[in-house]
N, C-alpha and C positions, 0 to 999 in steps of 0.2 A: 292591971298593974303596968303593963307596957305603956299605956297612955300617960300615966302619972310620971313615969320615968322620962318619957318624951318631953313633957311640960317642964319638968325640973331641968333636963338637959338643955332645952331651948332657952330657958331663963339664964342659965350659966353662959351659953354661947352669946346671947344678946348683951349680957353684962361685960363680957370680954371685948366685944366689938365696940362698945361705947367708949373704951379707953383709947381707941385709935383717934388721931386727929381727924377732924371733919374736913371734907373737901369743900372748897368754896370756888364758885364759878363766876367769871367776870366777862362782861360785854362792854366793848368800847362804845361810849355814847356818841350819837351823831349831833354835832354842834351847829350844823348849817341850818339856816332858817328856810324851810321849804314850803312857803305858802305860795301856791301858784297864782299867777295873775289871771284875770278874766280872759284875756287873750289866750293864754296857755290852756285854760279849761275848754275853750271853744275850738281848740285844735289849730292854732295859727301855724303857718308854714315855718319849718325849722331850717336854720342854716345847716351847713355841712355837719355831718355826724361826727362825734368824738367817741371812738371806740376804746374802752378801757380793756385793752387786749389781755394784759397779764400783770399780776403782782407776783414777783419772784421773791422768795424769802431765803436767806442763808439757811442752811440745814439746821443749825442750832435753834433757829426761831420757829421751825415748822412743827415742833413737838407741842403737845397740848398744854404744857406748863408755861407759866410766865417766867421769863428769863431775868436773872438778877446777877450782876457782876460783883463778886465778893472780894476781889483783889485785882492787882495789876493784870494778871493773866488767868484768873480763875472765875468760872461762871457756874451758876446752878440753874437747873430747869426745875421749877417748883413742882413737887408732887401733890400738894394739897391746895395750890392756888392755880386754877386752871382756866383756860379760855372756854367760854360757854359754847362757842362755835369756832371752827378753825380760824386762826388769825388772818390767814390769807383772804378768806371769804369776808371777814369783818372789814378788813382794809379796802377791799374792792368796793363793797357796798357803801362805805363812808365816802370814798373818793367819788363815786358816781353821784352821791347826794350833794357833796360839796361843790363839784363842778357843775352840776345841774343848777344849783343856786347861783353860781357865778355866771353861767351862760344860759339864761332862761330860753333863748331862742335856738339853742343847739340841742340835738338829741344826743344825750350822753348815755351809753349803755355798755353792757358787758358782752354784747353780741354784735358782730359786723352785719348791719342791716342794709347797707348801701354799698356801692362800688366806690373805690378811690376815696376812702374815708381817712381822717386823721386817726392814727393808731397810737395809743399811749401805753408804753410798757414801763413798769416801775420795778426796780431791784432794790430791796431793802437788806442792808448788811448789818445794821444795828437797830434794835427796837427794844430797849431794856433800861432798867434802872441800875444804878451803880452805888457802890459802898460809900461814896463821898456825897450822896444826896443829889447827884446829877442824873438826868434822864437823857439818853442818847437816841437820836433817830438819824440814821446815815444811809446813804446809797446814791442812786442816780436814776433819772428818768430819761426816756427816749421817746420823742415824738417823730413819727414817720408818716409820710404821704407821698404821692407820686412826684411831688416837686422838691421835697427836702427831707433831711433827717437832722434832728437836733438832739444832742445828748447833753444833759445838765446834771452835775453832781449836787447833792444836798448834804448838809451837816448841821443838825439842830442839837443844841445842848441847853437843856432847860433845868431849872432848879425845881426839885420836887417840893411842893408847898405843904402837903399833908403826909404824915407818916403812914406806913403800911402799904399793902398791896392795892387797896382801893385808891389811896393817894397816887400811887405809881400809875395805875390804869387811867385815872383822870388826867394826869400830866401827859401821858403818852397820847391820849385823845386830843388834848390841847395842842401838843406839838404837831400831830398829824393833820389837824385842821389848819395850822399855820402853813404846813407844807402844801396842802391842797390850794390854799389861797395864793401862795407863792407861784405854784404851777399855773394857776389861772391868770395871774398878772403877766407871767412870761409868755403864755399862749396868746394873750390879747395884743402883744406888741406886733 
């Protein structure tokens, strides 16, 4: 008798849990084309290392939920639309991929493997969608090495092309790819 009560009780509990909204997880896609050349496959000598030292996020962006601005001064951190892995980690991996594609003869990594490397820090203060259909990516990056320090702000404002959180994530990925290409252009000067 206790087994049948357990089965009935389990059925009721599972019925109740199905009425809760389902959590959806999102991963930013890597948009860079990373097809290594034959020279890269054979281990050609790399130029000076580019170390992606740190990606800093404003506190409100470090939570697992995707951020959406609902009004002039109000934000929500979604509880059912979550990053599949920490946003900071995704942004660092994408930046390494994008800059590796832009600089095929440089070793771009998240670890300092040589001495006197170029170290890149990025601080992101906005990485979210907004009530008016705009997507914001703001902050600044700093490149430092023994010879110089460069600090450059960035402010991207893109129109979200598709509705919903999937559309927001795709627009954020597009904007972040644009940011990485902009950083690459400025580093090559």
